ZARODREN-818060 format. One record per residue (C-alpha): residue number from 1; residue in one letter; x, y negated, z negated. Coordinates in steps of 0.05 Angstrom, whole numbers, always signed. Each point is the difference from the previous one (the first is absolute). Example, Ala and Ser with C-alpha at 12.3 -4.5 7.8 and 13.67 -1.06 7.14 Angstrom:
<site num="1" residuo="A" px="+246" py="+90" pz="-156"/>
<site num="2" residuo="S" px="+27" py="-69" pz="+13"/>
//
This chain:
<site num="1" residuo="M" px="+4219" py="-2910" pz="-831"/>
<site num="2" residuo="S" px="-39" py="-18" pz="+62"/>
<site num="3" residuo="P" px="-14" py="-74" pz="+14"/>
<site num="4" residuo="L" px="-75" py="+12" pz="-10"/>
<site num="5" residuo="V" px="+10" py="+34" pz="-67"/>
<site num="6" residuo="L" px="+48" py="-55" pz="-21"/>
<site num="7" residuo="T" px="-52" py="-52" pz="+18"/>
<site num="8" residuo="A" px="-54" py="+36" pz="-39"/>
<site num="9" residuo="V" px="+44" py="+10" pz="-62"/>
<site num="10" residuo="V" px="+25" py="-72" pz="-2"/>
<site num="11" residuo="T" px="-72" py="-26" pz="+8"/>
<site num="12" residuo="L" px="-25" py="+44" pz="-56"/>
<site num="13" residuo="L" px="+57" py="-20" pz="-47"/>
<site num="14" residuo="A" px="-11" py="-74" pz="+16"/>
<site num="15" residuo="S" px="-75" py="+7" pz="-13"/>
<site num="16" residuo="L" px="+13" py="+36" pz="-66"/>
<site num="17" residuo="L" px="+53" py="-48" pz="-26"/>
<site num="18" residuo="L" px="-19" py="-69" pz="+26"/>
<site num="19" residuo="P" px="-60" py="-6" pz="-48"/>
<site num="20" residuo="T" px="+49" py="-3" pz="-59"/>
<site num="21" residuo="A" px="+22" py="-68" pz="+27"/>
<site num="22" residuo="V" px="-66" py="-23" pz="+30"/>
<site num="23" residuo="K" px="-44" py="+15" pz="-60"/>
<site num="24" residuo="P" px="+33" py="-49" pz="-49"/>
<site num="25" residuo="W" px="-1" py="-54" pz="+54"/>
<site num="26" residuo="L" px="-75" py="+11" pz="+11"/>
<site num="27" residuo="V" px="-10" py="-7" pz="-75"/>
<site num="28" residuo="R" px="+36" py="-67" pz="-1"/>
<site num="29" residuo="L" px="-41" py="-24" pz="+59"/>
<site num="30" residuo="G" px="-64" py="+22" pz="-34"/>
<site num="31" residuo="V" px="-23" py="+42" pz="+60"/>
<site num="32" residuo="V" px="-55" py="+41" pz="-33"/>
<site num="33" residuo="D" px="-65" py="+32" pz="+20"/>
<site num="34" residuo="V" px="-61" py="-23" pz="-40"/>
<site num="35" residuo="P" px="-58" py="+49" pz="+4"/>
<site num="36" residuo="S" px="-61" py="-25" pz="+39"/>
<site num="37" residuo="S" px="-67" py="+28" pz="+22"/>
<site num="38" residuo="R" px="+36" py="+38" pz="+56"/>
<site num="39" residuo="S" px="+53" py="+31" pz="-46"/>
<site num="40" residuo="S" px="+3" py="+72" pz="-23"/>
<site num="41" residuo="H" px="+48" py="-21" pz="-56"/>
<site num="42" residuo="S" px="-17" py="-31" pz="-67"/>
<site num="43" residuo="K" px="+64" py="-35" pz="-21"/>
<site num="44" residuo="T" px="+46" py="-54" pz="+27"/>
<site num="45" residuo="T" px="+59" py="+34" pz="+35"/>
<site num="46" residuo="I" px="+62" py="-22" pz="+37"/>
<site num="47" residuo="R" px="-11" py="-2" pz="+75"/>
<site num="48" residuo="G" px="+45" py="-17" pz="+59"/>
<site num="49" residuo="M" px="+43" py="+62" pz="-7"/>
<site num="50" residuo="G" px="-12" py="+10" pz="+74"/>
<site num="51" residuo="L" px="+57" py="-49" pz="+8"/>
<site num="52" residuo="A" px="+48" py="+55" pz="-21"/>
<site num="53" residuo="A" px="-31" py="+47" pz="+51"/>
<site num="54" residuo="A" px="+6" py="-54" pz="+53"/>
<site num="55" residuo="L" px="+74" py="-9" pz="-16"/>
<site num="56" residuo="A" px="+10" py="+75" pz="+2"/>
<site num="57" residuo="T" px="-35" py="+2" pz="+68"/>
<site num="58" residuo="G" px="+47" py="-53" pz="+26"/>
<site num="59" residuo="V" px="+60" py="+39" pz="-26"/>
<site num="60" residuo="G" px="-26" py="+62" pz="+34"/>
<site num="61" residuo="Y" px="-7" py="-33" pz="+67"/>
<site num="62" residuo="V" px="+71" py="-28" pz="-3"/>
<site num="63" residuo="V" px="+29" py="+67" pz="-20"/>
<site num="64" residuo="A" px="-38" py="+35" pz="+56"/>
<site num="65" residuo="V" px="+33" py="-44" pz="+52"/>
<site num="66" residuo="L" px="+69" py="-1" pz="-31"/>
<site num="67" residuo="S" px="+2" py="+75" pz="-12"/>
<site num="68" residuo="G" px="-24" py="+18" pz="+70"/>
<site num="69" residuo="A" px="-68" py="+28" pz="-20"/>
<site num="70" residuo="V" px="-28" py="-47" pz="+52"/>
<site num="71" residuo="T" px="+44" py="-7" pz="+62"/>
<site num="72" residuo="V" px="-53" py="-14" pz="+53"/>
<site num="73" residuo="D" px="-61" py="-46" pz="-1"/>
<site num="74" residuo="R" px="+33" py="-42" pz="-53"/>
<site num="75" residuo="G" px="-39" py="-60" pz="+26"/>
<site num="76" residuo="I" px="-66" py="+34" pz="-16"/>
<site num="77" residuo="F" px="+27" py="+20" pz="-69"/>
<site num="78" residuo="A" px="+21" py="-73" pz="-13"/>
<site num="79" residuo="V" px="-68" py="-28" pz="+21"/>
<site num="80" residuo="V" px="-35" py="+50" pz="-46"/>
<site num="81" residuo="L" px="+44" py="-24" pz="-57"/>
<site num="82" residuo="L" px="-15" py="-73" pz="+15"/>
<site num="83" residuo="I" px="-75" py="+13" pz="-1"/>
<site num="84" residuo="I" px="+7" py="+35" pz="-67"/>
<site num="85" residuo="A" px="+44" py="-54" pz="-29"/>
<site num="86" residuo="A" px="-46" py="-56" pz="+23"/>
<site num="87" residuo="C" px="-62" py="+33" pz="-29"/>
<site num="88" residuo="A" px="+35" py="+15" pz="-66"/>
<site num="89" residuo="A" px="+21" py="-73" pz="-4"/>
<site num="90" residuo="V" px="-72" py="-22" pz="+8"/>
<site num="91" residuo="G" px="-19" py="+49" pz="-56"/>
<site num="92" residuo="W" px="+55" py="-28" pz="-45"/>
<site num="93" residuo="I" px="-26" py="-71" pz="+10"/>
<site num="94" residuo="E" px="-69" py="+26" pz="-18"/>
<site num="95" residuo="D" px="+27" py="+31" pz="-64"/>
<site num="96" residuo="L" px="+37" py="-64" pz="-20"/>
<site num="97" residuo="R" px="-51" py="-55" pz="+15"/>
<site num="98" residuo="G" px="-57" py="+28" pz="+40"/>
<site num="99" residuo="L" px="-25" py="-14" pz="+70"/>
<site num="100" residuo="S" px="-68" py="-16" pz="+28"/>
<site num="101" residuo="I" px="-38" py="+55" pz="+36"/>
<site num="102" residuo="R" px="+8" py="-38" pz="+65"/>
<site num="103" residuo="G" px="+74" py="-11" pz="-12"/>
<site num="104" residuo="R" px="+12" py="+74" pz="-14"/>
<site num="105" residuo="A" px="-41" py="+21" pz="+61"/>
<site num="106" residuo="A" px="+35" py="-49" pz="+46"/>
<site num="107" residuo="A" px="+69" py="+22" pz="-24"/>
<site num="108" residuo="Q" px="-16" py="+74" pz="+6"/>
<site num="109" residuo="F" px="-30" py="-7" pz="+69"/>
<site num="110" residuo="G" px="+56" py="-45" pz="+23"/>
<site num="111" residuo="I" px="+53" py="+50" pz="-22"/>
<site num="112" residuo="G" px="-38" py="+56" pz="+34"/>
<site num="113" residuo="L" px="-8" py="-40" pz="+64"/>
<site num="114" residuo="A" px="+73" py="-20" pz="+4"/>
<site num="115" residuo="G" px="+28" py="+68" pz="-19"/>
<site num="116" residuo="S" px="-47" py="+37" pz="+47"/>
<site num="117" residuo="A" px="+17" py="-46" pz="+58"/>
<site num="118" residuo="V" px="+74" py="+15" pz="-8"/>
<site num="119" residuo="L" px="-14" py="+75" pz="-5"/>
<site num="120" residuo="I" px="-42" py="-3" pz="+63"/>
<site num="121" residuo="V" px="+57" py="-33" pz="+38"/>
<site num="122" residuo="M" px="+50" py="+51" pz="-26"/>
<site num="123" residuo="T" px="-43" py="+61" pz="+17"/>
<site num="124" residuo="G" px="-29" py="-26" pz="+66"/>
<site num="125" residuo="Q" px="-72" py="+6" pz="-23"/>
<site num="126" residuo="S" px="-58" py="-42" pz="+25"/>
<site num="127" residuo="F" px="-15" py="-65" pz="-37"/>
<site num="128" residuo="W" px="-73" py="+23" pz="-1"/>
<site num="129" residuo="W" px="+21" py="+38" pz="-63"/>
<site num="130" residuo="L" px="+24" py="-64" pz="-35"/>
<site num="131" residuo="P" px="-65" py="-21" pz="-35"/>
<site num="132" residuo="L" px="-15" py="+70" pz="-24"/>
<site num="133" residuo="A" px="+71" py="+10" pz="-26"/>
<site num="134" residuo="A" px="+1" py="-66" pz="-36"/>
<site num="135" residuo="V" px="-67" py="+14" pz="-33"/>
<site num="136" residuo="A" px="+23" py="+70" pz="-19"/>
<site num="137" residuo="I" px="+61" py="-26" pz="-36"/>
<site num="138" residuo="A" px="-39" py="-55" pz="-37"/>
<site num="139" residuo="A" px="-57" py="+48" pz="-17"/>
<site num="140" residuo="Y" px="+44" py="+55" pz="-28"/>
<site num="141" residuo="V" px="+39" py="-49" pz="-43"/>
<site num="142" residuo="N" px="-67" py="-19" pz="-32"/>
<site num="143" residuo="I" px="-24" py="+73" pz="-3"/>
<site num="144" residuo="A" px="+63" py="+19" pz="-39"/>
<site num="145" residuo="N" px="-12" py="-59" pz="-46"/>
<site num="146" residuo="F" px="-73" py="+20" pz="-12"/>
<site num="147" residuo="M" px="+21" py="+72" pz="-14"/>
<site num="148" residuo="D" px="+54" py="-18" pz="-51"/>
<site num="149" residuo="G" px="-45" py="+5" pz="-61"/>
<site num="150" residuo="V" px="+21" py="+61" pz="-41"/>
<site num="151" residuo="N" px="+68" py="+25" pz="-23"/>
<site num="152" residuo="G" px="+36" py="+43" pz="+50"/>
<site num="153" residuo="I" px="-45" py="-11" pz="+60"/>
<site num="154" residuo="S" px="+46" py="-46" pz="+40"/>
<site num="155" residuo="G" px="+63" py="+37" pz="-18"/>
<site num="156" residuo="M" px="-30" py="+66" pz="+22"/>
<site num="157" residuo="H" px="-28" py="-31" pz="+63"/>
<site num="158" residuo="G" px="+68" py="-27" pz="+19"/>
<site num="159" residuo="V" px="+32" py="+69" pz="-11"/>
<site num="160" residuo="I" px="-52" py="+40" pz="+39"/>
<site num="161" residuo="V" px="-4" py="-49" pz="+59"/>
<site num="162" residuo="G" px="+75" py="-10" pz="+2"/>
<site num="163" residuo="A" px="+10" py="+76" pz="+2"/>
<site num="164" residuo="A" px="-51" py="+6" pz="+55"/>
<site num="165" residuo="Y" px="+33" py="-54" pz="+43"/>
<site num="166" residuo="A" px="+69" py="+30" pz="-13"/>
<site num="167" residuo="A" px="-27" py="+67" pz="+26"/>
<site num="168" residuo="A" px="-34" py="-35" pz="+59"/>
<site num="169" residuo="G" px="+65" py="-34" pz="+18"/>
<site num="170" residuo="S" px="+37" py="+67" pz="-1"/>
<site num="171" residuo="L" px="-53" py="+35" pz="+42"/>
<site num="172" residuo="S" px="-3" py="-58" pz="+49"/>
<site num="173" residuo="D" px="+76" py="-11" pz="+5"/>
<site num="174" residuo="Q" px="-5" py="-70" pz="-28"/>
<site num="175" residuo="P" px="+57" py="-7" pz="-51"/>
<site num="176" residuo="W" px="-21" py="-71" pz="-19"/>
<site num="177" residuo="L" px="-68" py="+27" pz="-22"/>
<site num="178" residuo="T" px="+31" py="+57" pz="-38"/>
<site num="179" residuo="A" px="+45" py="-48" pz="-37"/>
<site num="180" residuo="G" px="-56" py="-50" pz="-12"/>
<site num="181" residuo="G" px="-45" py="+53" pz="-27"/>
<site num="182" residuo="A" px="+54" py="+27" pz="-46"/>
<site num="183" residuo="I" px="+15" py="-69" pz="-26"/>
<site num="184" residuo="L" px="-74" py="-13" pz="-14"/>
<site num="185" residuo="A" px="-7" py="+65" pz="-37"/>
<site num="186" residuo="M" px="+62" py="-9" pz="-43"/>
<site num="187" residuo="A" px="-14" py="-73" pz="-16"/>
<site num="188" residuo="F" px="-67" py="+18" pz="-30"/>
<site num="189" residuo="L" px="+22" py="+65" pz="-31"/>
<site num="190" residuo="G" px="+50" py="-40" pz="-40"/>
<site num="191" residuo="F" px="-56" py="-46" pz="-23"/>
<site num="192" residuo="L" px="-44" py="+56" pz="-27"/>
<site num="193" residuo="P" px="+37" py="+13" pz="-66"/>
<site num="194" residuo="W" px="-5" py="-74" pz="-17"/>
<site num="195" residuo="N" px="-74" py="-2" pz="+16"/>
<site num="196" residuo="L" px="-19" py="+65" pz="-34"/>
<site num="197" residuo="G" px="+44" py="-7" pz="-62"/>
<site num="198" residuo="R" px="-22" py="-28" pz="-67"/>
<site num="199" residuo="G" px="+23" py="-69" pz="+17"/>
<site num="200" residuo="S" px="-39" py="-1" pz="+64"/>
<site num="201" residuo="V" px="+11" py="-57" pz="+49"/>
<site num="202" residuo="F" px="-38" py="-18" pz="+63"/>
<site num="203" residuo="L" px="+23" py="-12" pz="+71"/>
<site num="204" residuo="G" px="-36" py="-67" pz="+4"/>
<site num="205" residuo="D" px="-18" py="-30" pz="+67"/>
<site num="206" residuo="V" px="+73" py="+1" pz="+22"/>
<site num="207" residuo="G" px="-2" py="+76" pz="-8"/>
<site num="208" residuo="S" px="-68" py="+14" pz="+30"/>
<site num="209" residuo="Y" px="+16" py="-46" pz="+59"/>
<site num="210" residuo="L" px="+66" py="+37" pz="+7"/>
<site num="211" residuo="L" px="-36" py="+66" pz="+2"/>
<site num="212" residuo="G" px="-54" py="-22" pz="+49"/>
<site num="213" residuo="A" px="+50" py="-34" pz="+46"/>
<site num="214" residuo="S" px="+48" py="+60" pz="-1"/>
<site num="215" residuo="V" px="-55" py="+48" pz="+20"/>
<site num="216" residuo="A" px="-32" py="-46" pz="+52"/>
<site num="217" residuo="A" px="+65" py="-23" pz="+32"/>
<site num="218" residuo="L" px="+26" py="+71" pz="+7"/>
<site num="219" residuo="A" px="-68" py="+22" pz="+27"/>
<site num="220" residuo="V" px="-5" py="-55" pz="+52"/>
<site num="221" residuo="A" px="+72" py="+8" pz="+22"/>
<site num="222" residuo="A" px="-8" py="+76" pz="+5"/>
<site num="223" residuo="F" px="-64" py="-8" pz="+41"/>
<site num="224" residuo="F" px="+35" py="-47" pz="+48"/>
<site num="225" residuo="A" px="+58" py="+49" pz="+5"/>
<site num="226" residuo="G" px="-46" py="+56" pz="+23"/>
<site num="227" residuo="V" px="-5" py="+41" pz="-64"/>
<site num="228" residuo="Y" px="-63" py="+43" pz="-3"/>
<site num="229" residuo="V" px="-58" py="-41" pz="-26"/>
<site num="230" residuo="E" px="-17" py="+57" pz="-49"/>
<site num="231" residuo="Y" px="+69" py="-9" pz="-32"/>
<site num="232" residuo="V" px="-11" py="-75" pz="-4"/>
<site num="233" residuo="L" px="-71" py="-5" pz="-26"/>
<site num="234" residuo="T" px="-14" py="+59" pz="-45"/>
<site num="235" residuo="P" px="+45" py="-23" pz="-57"/>
<site num="236" residuo="T" px="-44" py="-62" pz="-7"/>
<site num="237" residuo="L" px="-69" py="+31" pz="+5"/>
<site num="238" residuo="I" px="-16" py="+10" pz="-74"/>
<site num="239" residuo="Y" px="+18" py="-72" pz="-17"/>
<site num="240" residuo="V" px="-39" py="-26" pz="+60"/>
<site num="241" residuo="A" px="-60" py="+45" pz="-17"/>
<site num="242" residuo="D" px="-1" py="-22" pz="-73"/>
<site num="243" residuo="T" px="+3" py="-74" pz="+18"/>
<site num="244" residuo="G" px="-49" py="+4" pz="+58"/>
<site num="245" residuo="Y" px="-51" py="+42" pz="-39"/>
<site num="246" residuo="T" px="+4" py="-47" pz="-60"/>
<site num="247" residuo="L" px="-9" py="-61" pz="+44"/>
<site num="248" residuo="L" px="-62" py="+29" pz="+35"/>
<site num="249" residuo="R" px="-28" py="+24" pz="-67"/>
<site num="250" residuo="R" px="+5" py="-70" pz="-29"/>
<site num="251" residuo="I" px="-30" py="-34" pz="+61"/>
<site num="252" residuo="K" px="-58" py="+49" pz="-1"/>
<site num="253" residuo="A" px="-12" py="-15" pz="-73"/>
<site num="254" residuo="G" px="-2" py="-75" pz="+16"/>
<site num="255" residuo="E" px="+62" py="-15" pz="-41"/>
<site num="256" residuo="R" px="+53" py="-51" pz="+17"/>
<site num="257" residuo="W" px="+47" py="+47" pz="+36"/>
<site num="258" residuo="Y" px="+59" py="-48" pz="-5"/>
<site num="259" residuo="A" px="-6" py="-9" pz="-76"/>
<site num="260" residuo="S" px="+45" py="+36" pz="-50"/>
<site num="261" residuo="H" px="-26" py="+68" pz="-20"/>
<site num="262" residuo="R" px="+20" py="+69" pz="-22"/>
<site num="263" residuo="E" px="-45" py="+43" pz="+43"/>
<site num="264" residuo="H" px="+51" py="+36" pz="+43"/>
<site num="265" residuo="V" px="-6" py="+75" pz="+0"/>
<site num="266" residuo="Y" px="+64" py="+9" pz="-38"/>
<site num="267" residuo="Q" px="-24" py="-48" pz="-54"/>
<site num="268" residuo="R" px="-68" py="+34" pz="-4"/>
<site num="269" residuo="L" px="+36" py="+66" pz="-11"/>
<site num="270" residuo="T" px="+28" py="-30" pz="-65"/>
<site num="271" residuo="D" px="-70" py="-20" pz="-19"/>
<site num="272" residuo="V" px="-23" py="+73" pz="+2"/>
<site num="273" residuo="G" px="+57" py="+22" pz="-44"/>
<site num="274" residuo="F" px="+63" py="+7" pz="+43"/>
<site num="275" residuo="S" px="+65" py="-28" pz="-29"/>
<site num="276" residuo="H" px="+40" py="-48" pz="+42"/>
<site num="277" residuo="L" px="+48" py="+56" pz="+18"/>
<site num="278" residuo="Q" px="-57" py="+47" pz="+19"/>
<site num="279" residuo="S" px="-32" py="-53" pz="+44"/>
<site num="280" residuo="S" px="+67" py="-16" pz="+34"/>
<site num="281" residuo="A" px="+14" py="+74" pz="+10"/>
<site num="282" residuo="T" px="-69" py="+10" pz="+32"/>
<site num="283" residuo="V" px="+13" py="-56" pz="+50"/>
<site num="284" residuo="T" px="+69" py="+29" pz="+15"/>
<site num="285" residuo="A" px="-25" py="+71" pz="+8"/>
<site num="286" residuo="C" px="-55" py="-22" pz="+48"/>
<site num="287" residuo="S" px="+51" py="-40" pz="+39"/>
<site num="288" residuo="A" px="+46" py="+60" pz="+4"/>
<site num="289" residuo="A" px="-57" py="+44" pz="+25"/>
<site num="290" residuo="V" px="-19" py="-49" pz="+55"/>
<site num="291" residuo="I" px="+73" py="-10" pz="+20"/>
<site num="292" residuo="C" px="+11" py="+75" pz="+7"/>
<site num="293" residuo="L" px="-63" py="+8" pz="+42"/>
<site num="294" residuo="G" px="+21" py="-60" pz="+44"/>
<site num="295" residuo="F" px="+69" py="+27" pz="+11"/>
<site num="296" residuo="I" px="-28" py="+68" pz="+21"/>
<site num="297" residuo="A" px="-51" py="-33" pz="+47"/>
<site num="298" residuo="A" px="+54" py="-42" pz="+35"/>
<site num="299" residuo="T" px="+26" py="+60" pz="+39"/>
<site num="300" residuo="A" px="-55" py="+51" pz="-8"/>
<site num="301" residuo="A" px="-48" py="+29" pz="+52"/>
<site num="302" residuo="L" px="-69" py="-32" pz="+5"/>
<site num="303" residuo="P" px="-37" py="+51" pz="-45"/>
<site num="304" residuo="D" px="+51" py="-10" pz="-55"/>
<site num="305" residuo="V" px="-4" py="-76" pz="+9"/>
<site num="306" residuo="I" px="-75" py="+3" pz="-10"/>
<site num="307" residuo="L" px="+9" py="+41" pz="-64"/>
<site num="308" residuo="C" px="+52" py="-49" pz="-26"/>
<site num="309" residuo="V" px="-44" py="-60" pz="+15"/>
<site num="310" residuo="A" px="-58" py="+34" pz="-35"/>
<site num="311" residuo="G" px="+44" py="+16" pz="-59"/>
<site num="312" residuo="S" px="+25" py="-72" pz="-5"/>
<site num="313" residuo="I" px="-71" py="-26" pz="+2"/>
<site num="314" residuo="A" px="-19" py="+49" pz="-55"/>
<site num="315" residuo="V" px="+58" py="-24" pz="-44"/>
<site num="316" residuo="L" px="-18" py="-73" pz="+11"/>
<site num="317" residuo="G" px="-73" py="+13" pz="-15"/>
<site num="318" residuo="L" px="+16" py="+40" pz="-63"/>
<site num="319" residuo="Y" px="+47" py="-54" pz="-24"/>
<site num="320" residuo="V" px="-47" py="-59" pz="+7"/>
<site num="321" residuo="S" px="-58" py="+39" pz="-31"/>
<site num="322" residuo="A" px="+41" py="+30" pz="-57"/>
<site num="323" residuo="P" px="-19" py="-49" pz="-55"/>
<site num="324" residuo="D" px="-75" py="+9" pz="+14"/>
<site num="325" residuo="L" px="+7" py="+75" pz="+5"/>
<site num="326" residuo="I" px="+38" py="+5" pz="-65"/>
<site num="327" residuo="R" px="-50" py="-46" pz="-36"/>
<site num="328" residuo="R" px="-60" py="+41" pz="+24"/>
<site num="329" residuo="Y" px="+34" py="+65" pz="-19"/>
<site num="330" residuo="R" px="+14" py="-24" pz="-70"/>
<site num="331" residuo="R" px="-71" py="-26" pz="-9"/>
<site num="332" residuo="K" px="-27" py="+67" pz="+23"/>
<site num="333" residuo="S" px="+47" py="+37" pz="-47"/>
<site num="334" residuo="K" px="-23" py="-43" pz="-59"/>
<site num="335" residuo="V" px="-73" py="+14" pz="+16"/>
<site num="336" residuo="T" px="+10" py="+75" pz="+5"/>
<site num="337" residuo="R" px="+37" py="+0" pz="-68"/>
<site num="338" residuo="L" px="-56" py="-36" pz="-37"/>
<site num="339" residuo="P" px="-29" py="+44" pz="-56"/>
<site num="340" residuo="M" px="-69" py="+30" pz="+10"/>
<site num="341" residuo="A" px="-56" py="-34" pz="-39"/>
//
């Protein structure tokens, strides 16, 4: 068994099995999710299961180093893990006792700033990138948190983005990125049966922060390491488009954009009749389409790049407009089926 395969298998097994120990502990601590105006769920449910995914991620990173899956750029690999662990710790504190908005923002930005600074030194990049990198990490942690609202969506996002970064690492000859992507994918693949089963549990902030930090830290480190920007950015586009579109839509409507809500595209899909699984699958399918187009564009000739960009824009546009299109179609269908007087 190759070191990479061993790392992936151990991470998956840890993610599948650790919840059996973590779940009873969460019950004793009373870490539960109470539905609010932003929720797409209607009953109180155990949250914080992202702690198991976080532990599995840590196990995966250790196995990757010890098995030889990562033999070069171990410093970058370690910094990525530290960023992930620090953000997950902030999320765990939020799950247990809560944090103020300013406290969360300061912690997220501080972690992004410190981690990005170390990565810049390691990769020899310009410190002009530091503010942008720090903001990117803090922003995507929040985006992943905002998008964690229906069953399956975060688990599937972790799997598809992890697979994309593993492929990007292989194509770019960056073993640390390949291992990091594989660990991300397996950690969240192992969470899916727990989230989609009858006794559904939620990631909680520890899990959504883990997801956001894993994606953002790998993306920033990969960008600094010279990986094609198409490989780095396209896995995040659907999540960024959903969050950005929803924010602009709320501002335009004169609503308090920072207040709790359930107006994200993926949530509005459930309002027009999609199940949680169908909504999550739609997000994942659109992400997969944009990722494929981005990977093709990275090394294609200019005419093909233009076609890929146009295709990606079309996918993004179709996704954000899907709830309205479906609603209009169903209204039109009802009208045409009305009996003649």
